[in-house]
LUMMINU-684886 format. One record per residue (C-alpha): residue number from 1; residue in one letter; x, y, z. Coordinates in nm, 2 decimals, padded with zeros to 4 digits. Layout:
<pts>
[NUM,"A",[X,Y,Z]] ...
</pts>
This chain:
<pts>
[1,"M",[-00.49,00.34,-03.60]] [2,"E",[-00.15,00.49,-03.47]] [3,"V",[-00.05,00.45,-03.11]] [4,"Q",[-00.09,00.83,-03.05]] [5,"T",[-00.44,00.83,-03.19]] [6,"W",[-00.53,00.53,-02.96]] [7,"T",[-00.37,00.70,-02.67]] [8,"F",[-00.58,01.02,-02.72]] [9,"I",[-00.89,00.82,-02.74]] [10,"I",[-00.84,00.59,-02.44]] [11,"V",[-00.69,00.85,-02.22]] [12,"G",[-00.94,01.11,-02.31]] [13,"I",[-01.23,00.87,-02.22]] [14,"T",[-01.08,00.78,-01.88]] [15,"F",[-01.01,01.13,-01.80]] [16,"A",[-01.37,01.23,-01.89]] [17,"I",[-01.49,00.96,-01.65]] [18,"Y",[-01.27,01.09,-01.37]] [19,"V",[-01.40,01.45,-01.42]] [20,"G",[-01.75,01.33,-01.44]] [21,"I",[-01.73,01.13,-01.12]] [22,"A",[-01.57,01.43,-00.95]] [23,"I",[-01.86,01.66,-01.06]] [24,"L",[-02.11,01.41,-00.94]] [25,"S",[-01.94,01.36,-00.60]] [26,"R",[-01.87,01.71,-00.52]] [27,"A",[-01.80,01.75,-00.15]] [28,"S",[-02.03,01.99,00.04]] [29,"S",[-01.89,01.94,00.39]] [30,"T",[-01.55,01.89,00.57]] [31,"S",[-01.67,01.54,00.66]] [32,"E",[-01.73,01.46,00.29]] [33,"F",[-01.41,01.63,00.19]] [34,"Y",[-01.18,01.46,00.46]] [35,"V",[-01.35,01.11,00.50]] [36,"A",[-01.62,01.08,00.23]] [37,"G",[-01.88,01.13,00.52]] [38,"K",[-01.78,00.78,00.66]] [39,"G",[-02.03,00.61,00.43]] [40,"V",[-01.82,00.41,00.18]] [41,"H",[-01.90,00.05,00.13]] [42,"P",[-01.62,-00.21,00.24]] [43,"I",[-01.58,-00.34,-00.11]] [44,"T",[-01.57,00.01,-00.27]] [45,"N",[-01.33,00.12,-00.01]] [46,"G",[-01.11,-00.18,-00.07]] [47,"M",[-01.09,-00.11,-00.44]] [48,"A",[-01.02,00.27,-00.38]] [49,"T",[-00.76,00.16,-00.12]] [50,"A",[-00.59,-00.06,-00.37]] [51,"A",[-00.58,00.22,-00.64]] [52,"D",[-00.45,00.46,-00.37]] [53,"W",[-00.19,00.20,-00.26]] [54,"M",[-00.08,00.10,-00.61]] [55,"S",[00.09,00.42,-00.73]] [56,"A",[00.31,00.49,-01.02]] [57,"A",[00.58,00.30,-00.82]] [58,"S",[00.38,-00.02,-00.82]] [59,"F",[00.24,00.02,-01.19]] [60,"L",[00.53,00.17,-01.37]] [61,"S",[00.85,00.12,-01.17]] [62,"M",[00.83,-00.19,-00.96]] [63,"A",[00.83,-00.43,-01.26]] [64,"G",[01.10,-00.22,-01.42]] [65,"L",[01.31,-00.25,-01.10]] [66,"I",[01.26,-00.62,-01.09]] [67,"S",[01.35,-00.65,-01.45]] [68,"F",[01.69,-00.51,-01.38]] [69,"M",[01.74,-00.63,-01.02]] [70,"G",[01.59,-00.97,-01.07]] [71,"Y",[01.56,-01.17,-00.74]] [72,"Q",[01.68,-00.85,-00.55]] [73,"G",[01.37,-00.67,-00.66]] [74,"A",[01.17,-00.91,-00.44]] [75,"Q",[01.23,-00.67,-00.16]] [76,"Y",[00.97,-00.44,-00.30]] [77,"L",[00.73,-00.71,-00.34]] [78,"M",[00.78,-00.84,00.02]] [79,"G",[00.81,-00.50,00.18]] [80,"W",[00.50,-00.33,00.02]] [81,"T",[00.28,-00.64,00.04]] [82,"G",[00.38,-00.73,00.39]] [83,"G",[00.35,-00.38,00.51]] [84,"Y",[-00.01,-00.36,00.39]] [85,"V",[-00.10,-00.69,00.58]] [86,"L",[00.07,-00.53,00.90]] [87,"L",[-00.13,-00.22,00.85]] [88,"A",[-00.46,-00.39,00.80]] [89,"L",[-00.43,-00.64,01.09]] [90,"L",[-00.24,-00.44,01.34]] [91,"L",[-00.33,-00.08,01.31]] [92,"A",[-00.62,00.00,01.08]] [93,"P",[-00.90,-00.12,01.30]] [94,"Y",[-00.77,00.06,01.61]] [95,"L",[-00.72,00.38,01.43]] [96,"R",[-01.07,00.36,01.30]] [97,"K",[-01.20,00.31,01.65]] [98,"F",[-01.03,00.63,01.75]] [99,"G",[-01.24,00.80,01.49]] [100,"K",[-01.03,01.11,01.39]] [101,"Y",[-00.98,01.23,01.04]] [102,"T",[-00.60,01.22,01.02]] [103,"V",[-00.29,01.07,01.16]] [104,"P",[-00.17,01.40,01.31]] [105,"D",[-00.51,01.43,01.46]] [106,"F",[-00.45,01.08,01.63]] [107,"I",[-00.09,01.19,01.73]] [108,"G",[-00.22,01.51,01.88]] [109,"E",[-00.50,01.37,02.08]] [110,"R",[-00.33,01.06,02.19]] [111,"Y",[-00.03,01.25,02.31]] [112,"Y",[-00.23,01.53,02.45]] [113,"S",[00.00,01.81,02.29]] [114,"Q",[-00.02,02.05,02.01]] [115,"T",[00.36,02.01,01.98]] [116,"A",[00.31,01.64,01.90]] [117,"R",[00.04,01.75,01.65]] [118,"L",[00.28,01.99,01.49]] [119,"V",[00.56,01.74,01.46]] [120,"A",[00.32,01.48,01.31]] [121,"V",[00.20,01.74,01.05]] [122,"I",[00.56,01.81,00.95]] [123,"C",[00.62,01.45,00.92]] [124,"A",[00.31,01.40,00.71]] [125,"L",[00.40,01.69,00.48]] [126,"F",[00.75,01.56,00.45]] [127,"I",[00.64,01.21,00.36]] [128,"S",[00.36,01.31,00.13]] [129,"F",[00.55,01.56,-00.07]] [130,"T",[00.84,01.31,-00.12]] [131,"Y",[00.58,01.04,-00.23]] [132,"V",[00.39,01.27,-00.46]] [133,"V",[00.70,01.37,-00.65]] [134,"G",[00.73,01.01,-00.78]] [135,"Q",[00.38,01.01,-00.88]] [136,"M",[00.41,01.33,-01.08]] [137,"K",[00.72,01.20,-01.26]] [138,"G",[00.52,00.88,-01.35]] [139,"V",[00.25,01.10,-01.50]] [140,"G",[00.52,01.29,-01.70]] [141,"V",[00.69,00.98,-01.83]] [142,"A",[00.36,00.83,-01.96]] [143,"F",[00.25,01.15,-02.14]] [144,"S",[00.59,01.24,-02.28]] [145,"A",[00.63,00.90,-02.44]] [146,"F",[00.29,00.86,-02.61]] [147,"L",[00.16,01.21,-02.67]] [148,"G",[00.49,01.33,-02.82]] [149,"I",[00.55,01.61,-02.56]] [150,"E",[00.82,01.70,-02.31]] [151,"L",[00.82,01.55,-01.97]] [152,"K",[00.73,01.88,-01.80]] [153,"W",[00.42,01.93,-02.00]] [154,"G",[00.31,01.58,-01.92]] [155,"V",[00.35,01.66,-01.55]] [156,"I",[00.16,01.99,-01.61]] [157,"I",[-00.14,01.82,-01.78]] [158,"G",[-00.15,01.54,-01.52]] [159,"S",[-00.14,01.80,-01.24]] [160,"S",[-00.43,01.99,-01.38]] [161,"I",[-00.65,01.69,-01.40]] [162,"V",[-00.58,01.57,-01.04]] [163,"F",[-00.62,01.94,-00.92]] [164,"F",[-00.97,01.95,-01.06]] [165,"Y",[-01.10,01.64,-00.90]] [166,"A",[-00.92,01.66,-00.58]] [167,"V",[-01.01,02.02,-00.52]] [168,"L",[-01.37,01.98,-00.62]] [169,"G",[-01.45,01.64,-00.46]] [170,"G",[-01.23,01.58,-00.18]] [171,"M",[-01.22,01.24,-00.03]] [172,"K",[-01.57,01.18,-00.16]] [173,"G",[-01.48,01.25,-00.52]] [174,"I",[-01.14,01.09,-00.49]] [175,"T",[-01.28,00.76,-00.35]] [176,"Y",[-01.52,00.70,-00.64]] [177,"T",[-01.26,00.83,-00.89]] [178,"Q",[-01.01,00.58,-00.75]] [179,"V",[-01.26,00.29,-00.80]] [180,"A",[-01.27,00.39,-01.18]] [181,"Q",[-00.89,00.42,-01.18]] [182,"Y",[-00.84,00.07,-01.02]] [183,"C",[-01.05,-00.08,-01.30]] [184,"V",[-00.85,00.10,-01.56]] [185,"L",[-00.51,00.03,-01.41]] [186,"I",[-00.56,-00.35,-01.33]] [187,"F",[-00.71,-00.41,-01.68]] [188,"A",[-00.43,-00.22,-01.84]] [189,"Y",[-00.16,-00.43,-01.64]] [190,"L",[-00.32,-00.76,-01.70]] [191,"V",[-00.40,-00.74,-02.08]] [192,"P",[-00.04,-00.70,-02.20]] [193,"A",[00.09,-00.95,-01.95]] [194,"I",[-00.15,-01.22,-02.06]] [195,"Y",[-00.08,-01.14,-02.42]] [196,"I",[00.31,-01.16,-02.37]] [197,"S",[00.29,-01.47,-02.16]] [198,"V",[00.09,-01.65,-02.44]] [199,"L",[00.34,-01.53,-02.71]] [200,"M",[00.65,-01.63,-02.50]] [201,"V",[00.55,-01.95,-02.31]] [202,"D",[00.20,-02.04,-02.44]] [203,"N",[00.03,-01.99,-02.10]] [204,"P",[-00.24,-01.72,-02.04]] [205,"I",[-00.16,-01.69,-01.66]] [206,"P",[00.14,-01.47,-01.63]] [207,"Q",[00.22,-01.60,-01.28]] [208,"I",[00.26,-01.95,-01.40]] [209,"G",[00.41,-01.83,-01.73]] [210,"L",[00.70,-01.70,-01.53]] [211,"G",[00.82,-02.05,-01.47]] [212,"G",[00.73,-02.16,-01.83]] [213,"T",[00.94,-02.29,-02.12]] [214,"L",[01.02,-02.10,-02.43]] [215,"E",[00.98,-02.23,-02.80]] [216,"D",[01.33,-02.38,-02.78]] [217,"G",[01.24,-02.59,-02.48]] [218,"T",[01.44,-02.40,-02.23]] [219,"Y",[01.29,-02.25,-01.91]] [220,"L",[01.24,-01.86,-01.93]] [221,"L",[01.44,-01.79,-01.62]] [222,"D",[01.72,-02.02,-01.72]] [223,"K",[01.74,-01.84,-02.06]] [224,"L",[01.74,-01.51,-01.88]] [225,"D",[02.01,-01.61,-01.64]] [226,"K",[02.23,-01.73,-01.92]] [227,"V",[02.17,-01.42,-02.14]] [228,"L",[02.26,-01.19,-01.84]] [229,"T",[02.57,-01.37,-01.74]] [230,"D",[02.68,-01.38,-02.10]] [231,"L",[02.68,-01.00,-02.09]] [232,"G",[02.86,-00.97,-01.75]] [233,"F",[02.55,-00.91,-01.55]] [234,"A",[02.45,-01.10,-01.22]] [235,"E",[02.22,-01.40,-01.25]] [236,"Y",[01.85,-01.28,-01.26]] [237,"T",[01.75,-01.55,-01.00]] [238,"T",[02.02,-01.47,-00.74]] [239,"S",[02.07,-01.18,-00.49]] [240,"H",[02.37,-00.95,-00.56]] [241,"R",[02.33,-00.72,-00.25]] [242,"G",[02.42,-00.80,00.10]] [243,"K",[02.16,-00.98,00.32]] [244,"M",[02.18,-00.69,00.57]] [245,"D",[02.07,-00.43,00.33]] [246,"L",[01.81,-00.66,00.18]] [247,"F",[01.65,-00.70,00.52]] [248,"F",[01.67,-00.34,00.61]] [249,"V",[01.52,-00.22,00.28]] [250,"T",[01.23,-00.48,00.31]] [251,"A",[01.17,-00.38,00.66]] [252,"A",[01.17,-00.01,00.58]] [253,"L",[00.91,-00.06,00.30]] [254,"M",[00.70,-00.28,00.53]] [255,"L",[00.70,-00.07,00.84]] [256,"G",[00.67,00.25,00.62]] [257,"T",[00.36,00.12,00.47]] [258,"A",[00.21,00.09,00.82]] [259,"G",[00.29,00.47,00.87]] [260,"L",[00.16,00.61,00.54]] [261,"P",[-00.09,00.87,00.62]] [262,"H",[-00.28,00.85,00.28]] [263,"V",[-00.34,00.49,00.33]] [264,"I",[-00.43,00.50,00.69]] [265,"V",[-00.70,00.78,00.62]] [266,"R",[-00.88,00.54,00.39]] [267,"F",[-01.00,00.33,00.68]] [268,"F",[-01.18,00.64,00.83]] [269,"T",[-01.41,00.64,00.54]] [270,"V",[-01.62,00.33,00.63]] [271,"P",[-01.92,00.33,00.87]] [272,"K",[-01.79,00.09,01.13]] [273,"V",[-01.47,-00.07,01.27]] [274,"S",[-01.57,-00.42,01.13]] [275,"D",[-01.60,-00.25,00.79]] [276,"A",[-01.25,-00.13,00.82]] [277,"R",[-01.13,-00.49,00.86]] [278,"R",[-01.34,-00.61,00.57]] [279,"S",[-01.23,-00.32,00.34]] [280,"A",[-00.86,-00.42,00.43]] [281,"G",[-00.93,-00.78,00.32]] [282,"W",[-01.08,-00.66,-00.01]] [283,"A",[-00.79,-00.43,-00.07]] [284,"L",[-00.54,-00.70,-00.01]] [285,"L",[-00.71,-00.92,-00.28]] [286,"F",[-00.72,-00.64,-00.54]] [287,"I",[-00.36,-00.55,-00.47]] [288,"A",[-00.25,-00.92,-00.50]] [289,"I",[-00.37,-00.93,-00.86]] [290,"L",[-00.12,-00.68,-00.97]] [291,"Y",[00.17,-00.77,-00.73]] [292,"T",[00.18,-01.14,-00.83]] [293,"T",[00.19,-01.02,-01.20]] [294,"A",[00.48,-00.78,-01.16]] [295,"P",[00.76,-01.04,-01.15]] [296,"A",[00.64,-01.20,-01.48]] [297,"I",[00.62,-00.87,-01.65]] [298,"G",[00.98,-00.79,-01.53]] [299,"A",[01.12,-01.11,-01.67]] [300,"F",[00.93,-01.08,-01.99]] [301,"A",[01.04,-00.72,-02.05]] [302,"R",[01.41,-00.77,-01.98]] [303,"T",[01.43,-01.08,-02.20]] [304,"N",[01.25,-00.91,-02.49]] [305,"L",[01.46,-00.59,-02.46]] [306,"I",[01.79,-00.77,-02.48]] [307,"Q",[01.69,-01.00,-02.76]] [308,"T",[01.54,-00.70,-02.96]] [309,"V",[01.81,-00.45,-02.91]] [310,"N",[02.15,-00.61,-02.83]] [311,"D",[02.39,-00.68,-03.10]] [312,"K",[02.16,-00.52,-03.36]] [313,"E",[02.24,-00.26,-03.61]] [314,"Y",[02.11,00.08,-03.48]] [315,"T",[01.95,00.16,-03.82]] [316,"S",[01.74,-00.16,-03.82]] [317,"L",[01.59,-00.11,-03.47]] [318,"P",[01.22,-00.10,-03.45]] [319,"T",[01.01,00.22,-03.44]] [320,"W",[00.95,00.22,-03.07]] [321,"F",[01.32,00.25,-02.98]] [322,"G",[01.34,00.59,-03.18]] [323,"E",[01.01,00.71,-03.00]] [324,"W",[01.16,00.64,-02.66]] [325,"E",[01.49,00.81,-02.76]] [326,"Q",[01.29,01.14,-02.82]] [327,"T",[01.20,01.13,-02.45]] [328,"G",[01.55,01.12,-02.32]] [329,"L",[01.46,00.80,-02.13]] [330,"L",[01.63,00.57,-02.36]] [331,"A",[01.97,00.66,-02.54]] [332,"F",[02.22,00.48,-02.77]] [333,"E",[02.58,00.61,-02.79]] [334,"D",[02.79,00.44,-03.05]] [335,"M",[03.13,00.43,-02.85]] [336,"N",[03.32,00.21,-03.10]] [337,"G",[03.16,00.34,-03.42]] [338,"D",[03.04,00.01,-03.57]] [339,"G",[02.68,00.11,-03.57]] [340,"I",[02.57,-00.19,-03.36]] [341,"V",[02.42,-00.18,-03.02]] [342,"Q",[02.64,-00.33,-02.74]] [343,"Y",[02.46,-00.36,-02.42]] [344,"Y",[02.66,-00.52,-02.14]] [345,"N",[02.78,-00.47,-01.78]] [346,"D",[03.09,-00.25,-01.83]] [347,"Q",[03.14,-00.22,-01.46]] [348,"N",[03.22,-00.59,-01.42]] [349,"P",[03.61,-00.63,-01.40]] [350,"T",[03.57,-01.00,-01.48]] [351,"F",[03.40,-00.94,-01.81]] [352,"A",[03.62,-00.64,-01.92]] [353,"P",[03.88,-00.86,-02.10]] [354,"I",[03.61,-01.03,-02.30]] [355,"A",[03.45,-00.70,-02.40]] [356,"E",[03.80,-00.56,-02.50]] [357,"Q",[03.85,-00.87,-02.71]] [358,"R",[03.53,-00.82,-02.89]] [359,"G",[03.61,-00.45,-02.96]] [360,"W",[03.35,-00.31,-02.72]] [361,"K",[03.44,00.03,-02.57]] [362,"G",[03.16,00.04,-02.31]] [363,"S",[02.78,-00.02,-02.28]] [364,"E",[02.61,00.18,-02.54]] [365,"L",[02.25,00.15,-02.42]] [366,"K",[02.12,00.36,-02.13]] [367,"V",[01.76,00.27,-02.01]] [368,"D",[01.56,00.44,-01.76]] [369,"R",[01.39,00.16,-01.56]] [370,"D",[01.07,00.35,-01.53]] [371,"I",[00.99,00.30,-01.90]] [372,"M",[01.00,-00.09,-01.89]] [373,"V",[00.63,-00.14,-01.82]] [374,"L",[00.52,00.12,-02.08]] [375,"A",[00.76,00.01,-02.34]] [376,"N",[00.70,-00.36,-02.29]] [377,"P",[00.39,-00.39,-02.53]] [378,"S",[00.58,-00.20,-02.79]] [379,"I",[00.90,-00.42,-02.76]] [380,"A",[00.67,-00.74,-02.77]] [381,"N",[00.50,-00.59,-03.09]] [382,"L",[00.15,-00.60,-02.94]] [383,"P",[-00.13,-00.41,-03.10]] [384,"N",[-00.13,-00.02,-03.07]] [385,"W",[-00.46,-00.03,-02.87]] [386,"V",[-00.27,-00.23,-02.60]] [387,"V",[00.01,00.01,-02.59]] [388,"A",[-00.23,00.30,-02.54]] [389,"L",[-00.42,00.11,-02.27]] [390,"V",[-00.10,00.07,-02.07]] [391,"V",[-00.05,00.44,-02.09]] [392,"A",[-00.40,00.50,-01.94]] [393,"G",[-00.33,00.24,-01.67]] [394,"G",[00.00,00.42,-01.57]] [395,"L",[-00.18,00.76,-01.56]] [396,"A",[-00.46,00.60,-01.34]] [397,"A",[-00.21,00.46,-01.09]] [398,"A",[00.00,00.78,-01.07]] [399,"L",[-00.31,01.01,-01.05]] [400,"S",[-00.50,00.79,-00.79]] [401,"T",[-00.21,00.80,-00.53]] [402,"A",[-00.12,01.16,-00.61]] [403,"A",[-00.49,01.25,-00.52]] [404,"G",[-00.47,01.06,-00.19]] [405,"L",[-00.14,01.23,-00.10]] [406,"L",[-00.26,01.58,-00.19]] [407,"L",[-00.56,01.52,00.04]] [408,"V",[-00.33,01.44,00.33]] [409,"I",[-00.13,01.75,00.26]] [410,"S",[-00.46,01.95,00.25]] [411,"T",[-00.61,01.81,00.57]] [412,"S",[-00.28,01.85,00.75]] [413,"I",[-00.28,02.22,00.69]] [414,"S",[-00.65,02.30,00.70]] [415,"H",[-00.76,02.06,00.97]] [416,"D",[-00.46,01.99,01.19]] [417,"L",[-00.29,02.33,01.18]] [418,"L",[-00.58,02.57,01.13]] [419,"K",[-00.89,02.40,01.29]] [420,"K",[-00.70,02.22,01.57]] [421,"W",[-00.44,02.49,01.64]] [422,"L",[-00.41,02.83,01.48]] [423,"R",[-00.79,02.92,01.42]] [424,"P",[-01.01,02.69,01.63]] [425,"Q",[-01.31,02.91,01.57]] [426,"I",[-01.29,02.87,01.19]] [427,"S",[-01.63,02.78,01.03]] [428,"D",[-01.69,02.45,00.84]] [429,"K",[-01.71,02.66,00.52]] [430,"G",[-01.38,02.85,00.59]] [431,"E",[-01.21,02.52,00.67]] [432,"L",[-01.33,02.36,00.35]] [433,"K",[-01.20,02.67,00.15]] [434,"A",[-00.87,02.65,00.33]] [435,"A",[-00.85,02.27,00.23]] [436,"R",[-00.90,02.34,-00.13]] [437,"I",[-00.64,02.62,-00.13]] [438,"A",[-00.39,02.40,00.03]] [439,"I",[-00.45,02.13,-00.23]] [440,"A",[-00.39,02.39,-00.51]] [441,"V",[-00.06,02.51,-00.37]] [442,"A",[00.04,02.15,-00.31]] [443,"V",[-00.03,02.06,-00.67]] [444,"V",[00.18,02.34,-00.80]] [445,"I",[00.48,02.26,-00.58]] [446,"S",[00.47,01.88,-00.62]] [447,"G",[00.43,01.92,-01.01]] [448,"Y",[00.75,02.14,-01.02]] [449,"A",[00.94,01.88,-00.82]] [450,"G",[00.80,01.61,-01.04]] [451,"I",[00.96,01.77,-01.34]] [452,"N",[01.31,01.73,-01.17]] [453,"P",[01.27,01.42,-00.95]] [454,"P",[01.57,01.29,-00.75]] [455,"G",[01.56,00.94,-00.88]] [456,"F",[01.35,00.65,-01.03]] [457,"V",[00.99,00.66,-00.93]] [458,"A",[01.01,00.36,-00.71]] [459,"Q",[01.33,00.48,-00.56]] [460,"V",[01.18,00.82,-00.46]] [461,"V",[00.88,00.63,-00.32]] [462,"A",[01.12,00.40,-00.12]] [463,"F",[01.25,00.72,00.05]] [464,"A",[00.90,00.82,00.14]] [465,"F",[00.85,00.48,00.30]] [466,"G",[01.17,00.50,00.50]] [467,"L",[01.07,00.83,00.63]] [468,"A",[00.72,00.70,00.73]] [469,"A",[00.89,00.41,00.90]] [470,"A",[01.13,00.63,01.10]] [471,"S",[00.87,00.89,01.22]] [472,"F",[00.51,00.76,01.22]] [473,"F",[00.52,00.39,01.28]] [474,"P",[00.66,00.38,01.63]] [475,"A",[00.44,00.67,01.75]] [476,"I",[00.12,00.51,01.62]] [477,"L",[00.21,00.15,01.74]] [478,"M",[00.31,00.26,02.09]] [479,"G",[00.01,00.51,02.08]] [480,"I",[-00.22,00.21,02.05]] [481,"F",[-00.04,-00.06,02.26]] [482,"S",[00.15,00.13,02.53]] [483,"K",[-00.03,00.32,02.80]] [484,"R",[00.30,00.44,02.94]] [485,"M",[00.42,00.61,02.61]] [486,"N",[00.38,00.98,02.67]] [487,"M",[00.40,01.31,02.48]] [488,"Q",[00.77,01.37,02.55]] [489,"G",[00.87,01.02,02.44]] [490,"A",[00.68,01.02,02.11]] [491,"V",[00.78,01.37,02.01]] [492,"S",[01.15,01.31,02.08]] [493,"G",[01.12,00.98,01.89]] [494,"M",[00.96,01.12,01.58]] [495,"I",[01.20,01.41,01.56]] [496,"V",[01.51,01.19,01.60]] [497,"G",[01.38,00.93,01.35]] [498,"L",[01.28,01.18,01.09]] [499,"V",[01.60,01.40,01.12]] [500,"F",[01.84,01.11,01.11]] [501,"T",[01.67,00.92,00.82]] [502,"A",[01.64,01.25,00.60]] [503,"S",[02.00,01.34,00.68]] [504,"Y",[02.13,00.99,00.58]] [505,"I",[01.92,00.99,00.25]] [506,"F",[02.03,01.35,00.16]] [507,"Y",[02.40,01.28,00.24]] [508,"F",[02.43,00.96,00.04]] [509,"K",[02.21,01.07,-00.26]] [510,"Y",[02.30,01.43,-00.29]] [511,"G",[02.58,01.52,-00.05]] [512,"G",[02.87,01.33,-00.19]] [513,"G",[02.85,01.01,00.03]] [514,"T",[02.96,00.68,-00.14]] [515,"P",[02.83,00.33,-00.09]] [516,"D",[03.15,00.21,00.08]] [517,"Q",[03.06,00.47,00.35]] [518,"Y",[02.72,00.31,00.43]] [519,"W",[02.66,00.23,00.80]] [520,"F",[02.66,-00.15,00.83]] [521,"G",[02.61,-00.16,00.44]] [522,"I",[02.26,-00.02,00.47]] [523,"S",[02.15,00.18,00.16]] [524,"P",[01.94,00.50,00.18]] [525,"E",[01.64,00.30,00.07]] [526,"G",[01.67,00.08,00.38]] [527,"V",[01.79,00.34,00.63]] [528,"G",[01.43,00.40,00.75]] [529,"T",[01.45,00.08,00.94]] [530,"L",[01.75,00.21,01.14]] [531,"G",[01.58,00.55,01.19]] [532,"M",[01.28,00.36,01.33]] [533,"I",[01.51,00.16,01.58]] [534,"F",[01.64,00.51,01.70]] [535,"N",[01.29,00.64,01.74]] [536,"F",[01.18,00.34,01.95]] [537,"V",[01.49,00.37,02.16]] [538,"V",[01.47,00.74,02.23]] [539,"A",[01.09,00.73,02.28]] [540,"L",[01.12,00.45,02.54]] [541,"I",[01.41,00.62,02.73]] [542,"V",[01.25,00.96,02.73]] [543,"S",[00.90,00.82,02.84]] [544,"A",[01.07,00.63,03.12]] [545,"V",[01.22,00.93,03.28]] [546,"T",[00.93,01.17,03.24]] [547,"P",[00.58,01.16,03.40]] [548,"A",[00.32,00.91,03.28]] [549,"P",[00.03,01.02,03.06]] [550,"P",[-00.29,01.15,03.23]] [551,"T",[-00.54,00.90,03.34]] [552,"E",[-00.78,00.99,03.08]] [553,"I",[-00.53,00.92,02.81]] [554,"Q",[-00.45,00.58,02.95]] [555,"T",[-00.82,00.51,02.96]] [556,"L",[-00.84,00.62,02.59]] [557,"V",[-00.58,00.38,02.50]] [558,"E",[-00.77,00.09,02.66]] [559,"K",[-01.08,00.19,02.46]] [560,"I",[-00.89,00.21,02.14]] [561,"R",[-00.78,-00.15,02.17]] [562,"I",[-01.13,-00.28,02.17]] [563,"P",[-01.21,-00.31,01.80]] [564,"R",[-01.57,-00.29,01.84]] [565,"G",[-01.77,00.03,01.88]] 
</pts>
C-alpha cells in the first residue's frame, strides 16, 4: 500500500483510540477535570507524564536539531533530562504535599496575595501559549507531509482532535489518552531507529549503533565528521558555540523544566506524596528510552540525507524528496544551472575558494530541521508502514503535550482567576463550564499561532523553558525552602525575570538584534538563565527590606518540607 493509505489507516486507528478514551473518561467534576480525582496509579501517571513531557520538540525536532548541530545538540538532551530529575527530586514531592491544583494556586497561597496569584497566572499563560505553538506546528508538519494537505489544514485537524478530548475529559481524559499516546510514540520512535541501525551498522540497539562501524569498516561518527568537514561544515563531534552560551542554554532548559506548570500539575493526580516520587521515577525511565535514542537518529538521518541527495542529479532524486518539496519544508534551488544538488556550508569563508573552484554558486538545498525524524524512514528506504507509523508517533507526541498545556491555560483562567479571585461564589458546575470554554478559546488562538510559528519547534519550546526558568523556578524553589521569602520579593522577582527574558527574546529574534550584540555571548535560547539570576537577586533584595511573611505562612513552609502526609 501507498504511504498515504497506511497513514490514513494508522493515524485513523490511533485517533479513534484517543477519542474513545476521552468518551469513557469524561470528567464530571472539577477535581476530575483538574487533577483526575487524584486517583491515578504511579506507573500510569509516569507514562502519562512521559507523554506530556516528550512533546513535538522531543519527538520531531530534537533529533533534527542534533542532526544539524551535532555535539552542540547535547544541550537539549542534558537540559531537558537533567531538568526533569531536578523537578522530580527537588520540587514535585513538596508541591504534591501542598495539595493544590495549579502552580498559580501554590504561588497565591504561599505568598498570601492575589497579586502574586495574578502574576503567576500571567506567567503560566505566557509560558503555555509559547509552548503550545510549537506543538501545533509539529502537528501541521506531520499532517501536511503525509496527507498531502497544507500546513494550516494539518494544524486545524490536530486542533480539532485535541479540542475534543481535552474539553470532554479534562485531566482525567487527558491522563489515560496520554498513556495510549506514549505507547504509540515510543513504538513509532524505536521501530525505524532499530531498522536503520541494523541496516547501517548491523546492530539492533541504536544507542550502541551510534558508535558502530559502517560496511566499509569506518566508524559512523568518523565518517560523518569527514563528510561534513569536506563540505565546509563544523565537525559533528565537536562544539562550535561558546562554552558560556552552551552552559546558559543547558541551564535554562534544565531550570525551565522545573518551572513548567503542565508537568508540575501531573504530580497532583496521584493519591499520596510517596506516589508522586514513584511516578517521577517511572516517568524518568520512560523518558530515557526516547532520549537515549535521539542522538543515534540524528546521526543516521544526517548521514543518509547527505549521501542520498548531495552531488546527485535533481531529476534522479527519490520520490520522498518531491513529496517534501510540496510542503515547502524542503527546497532545491539550482543556482549554477547544472541540475545537480550542491549542499555545503556557503557561510564558511575558508571553504569559499574551494566551492568557487568547483563552480558552486551557493548551497542549493534548504532543509527545515523539523522534518528530519519524519523524513528519516523515507530517506533510508524503509517500508511504507514504518513511515506512516512515525507520522502517528509525531502526532501523538504533539497532541499529548498540547492537551496538557491547554489544561494549564484552562485551569489558570477558570480556577485561579475566576474561582480564587473574580467569582469565589461560582458553583462547581459553573467552574467546569468556564474551564471548557477557556480550553476552546485557547485551542483557537494556539492553532492560529501554530500556522505561523516563530521558529523551529524545539527553538520555540526553548523560549518557553527560558520564560519558565526566569519566572516560576525561583518563586517555587524559595517558596518551598525559604521561610523568609515574602510576597513582595516573589512578585518583584517574577515580574523582572519574565519581562527581561521576554524582551531579550523578542529583540534578538524579531526586533533587529544581531548575534554580535548578545550579552556575554548568550543567545535568546539561553537568556532564561540570566533572567532567573535577576529574579533571584531582586526577590532576595526586596524580601530583605520588606516585612517577613505571617507566622502561619512560615509554619506552612515547614509543613511543605515534610514529604509525608
